[in-house]
C-alpha positions as CSV (number, residue, x, y, z in Angstrom):
1,M,39.2,-134.9,14.6
2,D,39.3,-138.2,16.6
3,N,37.5,-141.4,16.0
4,Y,35.9,-143.0,19.0
5,K,34.9,-146.6,19.3
6,I,32.3,-147.6,21.9
7,I,31.0,-151.0,23.1
8,V,27.4,-150.7,24.3
9,A,25.2,-152.9,26.4
10,Y,21.5,-152.2,26.6
11,D,18.1,-153.5,27.7
12,G,16.1,-153.1,24.5
13,V,12.6,-153.5,25.9
14,G,11.9,-149.8,26.3
15,Y,13.3,-148.8,22.9
16,H,12.2,-148.9,19.3
17,G,15.4,-150.6,18.2
18,W,18.9,-149.3,17.7
19,Q,18.4,-147.1,14.6
20,F,17.7,-143.4,15.1
21,Q,14.2,-142.3,14.2
22,P,13.0,-138.7,14.7
23,G,10.7,-138.3,17.6
24,I,11.0,-142.0,18.7
25,K,13.0,-143.4,21.6
26,T,15.9,-145.5,20.2
27,V,19.2,-146.5,21.5
28,Q,21.3,-144.7,18.9
29,G,19.2,-141.5,19.4
30,T,19.6,-141.7,23.2
31,I,23.4,-142.0,23.0
32,Q,23.6,-139.1,20.5
33,N,21.5,-137.0,22.8
34,A,23.8,-137.8,25.7
35,L,26.9,-136.8,23.6
36,E,25.2,-133.6,22.6
37,K,24.6,-132.7,26.3
38,I,28.2,-133.4,27.2
39,T,30.0,-131.8,24.2
40,E,27.4,-129.3,23.0
41,Q,27.9,-130.7,19.5
42,K,25.7,-132.6,17.1
43,I,27.4,-136.0,16.8
44,K,26.1,-138.9,14.7
45,I,27.2,-142.4,15.8
46,V,27.5,-145.3,13.4
47,G,26.4,-148.7,14.7
48,A,27.7,-152.1,13.7
49,G,24.1,-153.1,12.8
50,R,20.5,-152.6,13.7
51,T,18.7,-154.4,16.4
52,D,14.9,-154.5,16.3
53,A,12.6,-153.0,18.9
54,G,12.8,-155.0,22.1
55,V,16.1,-156.8,21.3
56,H,19.0,-156.5,23.7
57,A,22.7,-156.2,23.3
58,K,25.8,-157.0,25.5
59,G,28.3,-156.1,22.8
60,Q,26.9,-153.7,20.3
61,V,29.7,-151.6,18.7
62,A,29.5,-148.1,17.4
63,N,31.9,-145.3,16.5
64,F,31.8,-141.5,16.0
65,W,34.1,-138.8,14.7
66,A,34.4,-135.6,16.8
67,N,36.7,-133.0,18.4
68,I,36.1,-133.4,22.1
69,N,38.2,-131.7,24.8
70,L,38.0,-134.6,27.2
71,T,40.2,-137.5,27.9
72,E,38.8,-141.0,27.0
73,E,38.3,-141.8,30.7
74,E,36.4,-138.5,31.3
75,L,34.2,-139.0,28.3
76,Y,33.5,-142.6,29.3
77,R,32.5,-141.6,32.8
78,A,30.4,-138.6,31.5
79,L,28.5,-140.8,29.1
80,N,27.6,-143.3,31.7
81,A,26.6,-140.6,34.1
82,V,24.2,-139.0,31.5
83,L,22.8,-142.1,29.9
84,P,19.7,-143.9,31.4
85,R,20.5,-147.0,33.4
86,D,19.3,-149.4,30.7
87,I,22.2,-148.3,28.4
88,R,25.8,-148.7,29.5
89,I,29.0,-147.9,27.7
90,I,31.2,-150.9,28.4
91,N,34.3,-149.5,26.7
92,L,35.4,-146.3,25.0
93,E,38.6,-145.8,23.1
94,K,40.2,-143.8,20.3
95,V,40.7,-145.8,17.1
96,P,42.2,-145.1,13.7
97,L,40.2,-142.6,11.6
98,D,39.3,-145.2,9.0
99,F,37.6,-147.5,11.5
100,H,33.9,-147.9,10.7
101,A,31.7,-150.0,13.0
102,R,29.5,-151.3,10.3
103,R,31.8,-151.6,7.3
104,K,34.7,-153.2,9.2
105,A,32.6,-155.8,11.0
106,K,33.5,-159.4,9.9
107,A,30.9,-161.3,11.9
108,K,28.3,-161.0,14.6
109,I,27.2,-163.4,17.3
110,Y,23.6,-163.6,18.6
111,E,22.0,-165.6,21.4
112,Y,18.3,-166.4,21.9
113,R,17.1,-167.7,25.3
114,I,14.0,-170.0,25.8
115,L,12.9,-170.9,29.3
116,N,11.3,-174.3,29.1
117,S,9.7,-174.6,32.5
118,K,6.3,-174.3,34.1
119,I,6.8,-170.8,35.6
120,I,9.2,-167.9,34.9
121,S,10.8,-165.7,37.5
122,P,9.7,-162.0,37.2
123,F,13.4,-161.2,37.0
124,L,13.7,-163.0,33.7
125,V,10.5,-162.0,31.8
126,R,12.3,-159.1,29.9
127,Y,15.1,-161.3,28.6
128,V,13.8,-164.8,28.0
129,L,11.0,-166.3,26.0
130,H,8.9,-168.4,28.3
131,Y,7.6,-171.6,26.8
132,P,6.0,-173.9,29.5
133,Y,5.2,-176.9,27.3
134,P,7.3,-179.9,26.2
135,L,9.9,-179.3,23.5
136,D,12.0,-182.0,21.8
137,F,15.5,-180.6,22.4
138,E,17.3,-183.3,20.4
139,K,15.2,-182.6,17.3
140,M,15.8,-178.9,17.7
141,R,19.5,-179.5,18.0
142,E,19.4,-181.6,14.8
143,A,17.5,-178.9,13.0
144,S,19.8,-176.1,14.0
145,K,22.7,-177.7,12.0
146,H,20.8,-177.1,8.7
147,F,21.5,-173.3,9.0
148,V,25.2,-173.6,8.7
149,G,26.9,-172.5,5.5
150,E,26.2,-170.0,2.8
151,K,22.4,-169.9,2.2
152,D,19.7,-167.7,0.9
153,F,17.7,-166.6,4.0
154,T,14.8,-165.0,2.1
155,R,12.3,-167.3,3.8
156,F,13.8,-166.5,7.2
157,S,13.6,-162.7,6.8
158,S,11.2,-159.8,6.4
159,S,13.8,-158.1,4.2
160,D,12.8,-156.9,0.7
161,K,16.4,-156.9,-0.4
162,K,17.3,-158.8,-3.6
163,N,20.3,-160.5,-2.0
164,N,19.5,-162.3,1.2
165,V,22.5,-164.7,1.0
166,R,24.4,-164.9,4.3
167,E,27.1,-167.2,5.6
168,V,26.5,-168.9,9.0
169,Y,29.6,-170.1,10.7
170,Y,27.9,-171.9,13.5
171,S,24.3,-172.6,14.6
172,E,23.9,-174.5,17.8
173,I,21.5,-175.2,20.6
174,F,22.4,-176.2,24.1
175,K,20.8,-176.4,27.6
176,R,21.6,-174.1,30.5
177,D,19.6,-175.2,33.5
178,D,16.0,-174.8,32.4
179,E,16.9,-172.7,29.4
180,I,17.2,-173.8,25.8
181,V,19.8,-171.4,24.3
182,Y,20.3,-170.9,20.6
183,K,23.6,-169.3,19.5
184,I,24.5,-168.3,16.0
185,K,27.5,-166.6,14.3
186,A,27.3,-165.2,10.7
187,N,29.0,-162.7,8.5
188,S,25.9,-160.6,8.7
189,F,22.1,-160.9,9.2
190,V,19.0,-160.0,7.4
191,R,16.0,-158.5,9.3
192,Y,14.3,-161.0,11.7
193,M,16.7,-163.7,10.6
194,V,17.5,-165.0,14.1
195,R,14.0,-164.6,15.4
196,K,12.6,-166.6,12.4
197,I,15.2,-169.3,12.8
198,V,14.2,-169.7,16.5
199,G,10.5,-169.6,15.5
200,I,10.9,-172.6,13.1
201,L,13.1,-174.4,15.7
202,I,10.3,-174.1,18.2
203,E,8.0,-175.6,15.6
204,V,10.4,-178.5,15.3
205,G,10.5,-178.8,19.1
206,K,6.7,-179.0,19.2
207,G,6.7,-181.8,16.7
208,K,4.8,-179.8,14.1
209,I,7.6,-180.3,11.5
210,E,10.6,-182.5,11.1
211,P,14.2,-181.2,11.2
212,D,14.8,-182.0,7.5
213,T,11.9,-179.8,6.7
214,I,14.3,-176.9,7.1
215,L,16.0,-178.0,3.9
216,D,12.7,-178.0,2.1
217,I,12.1,-174.4,3.2
218,F,15.5,-173.3,1.9
219,E,14.8,-175.0,-1.4
220,N,11.3,-173.5,-1.6
221,K,9.8,-177.0,-2.1
222,D,6.9,-176.2,0.1
223,N,5.8,-172.5,0.3
224,S,2.8,-173.5,2.5
225,I,5.1,-173.8,5.5
226,T,4.8,-170.7,7.6
227,V,8.0,-169.5,9.3
228,P,6.9,-167.8,12.5
229,T,8.9,-165.0,14.1
230,A,9.9,-165.4,17.8
231,P,9.3,-162.4,20.1
232,P,12.2,-159.9,20.3
233,H,12.9,-159.9,24.0
234,G,14.6,-163.4,24.0
235,L,17.3,-162.1,21.6
236,C,20.6,-160.5,22.5
237,L,23.5,-159.3,20.3
238,L,26.5,-160.8,22.1
239,E,29.5,-159.7,20.1
240,V,30.7,-158.0,16.9
241,I,33.9,-159.4,15.5
242,Y,36.5,-157.3,13.5
């Protein structure tokens, strides 16, 4: 029995997220079906984490245990030949048997892209949130700093878990041509966490709330503040760190 680690890139628009769901098109399910075609075995893969429907990845990590009579290069080429073009295996290698993509992960990095211009290219619409109105970039950058540290992200999540405390290592906004790019690294993420952070940062950029209001939300001083959820297609999982 060998343990295979794969790094996966995918366009998430046509999928109901990463996590396998019977009868529904997901990234995990699609890769498992490809493995079954190649090996004639039922193989379950383990992902480093779930991405929501419509969210992309450049560096999702997964692993699976199997007996496969192919070299790593042969399996790598076979998978990419069978998979649809919107899912690519970037790397495939054998790793120690105790490697587990989810349990061994120490941190993840996400990026959210906002195009702040009058029009958007048709070649960007699947990957960038288009916002054609003015945004106060400096206030958004100031607000982004309030997410760093160990905090309870219950207000920035749709999770029903009792423990929503996560540690954010960095939270930053920068400009890339006409794009406003938000980048965040944390030990792990609760559901919708990044999209809700971006949603509230856009509210700051619009001038609807001040940057320090983020602190009030964390402290539950004003439950009347709605934390919107940014659309999924602007979000991408960049890297999983081990």
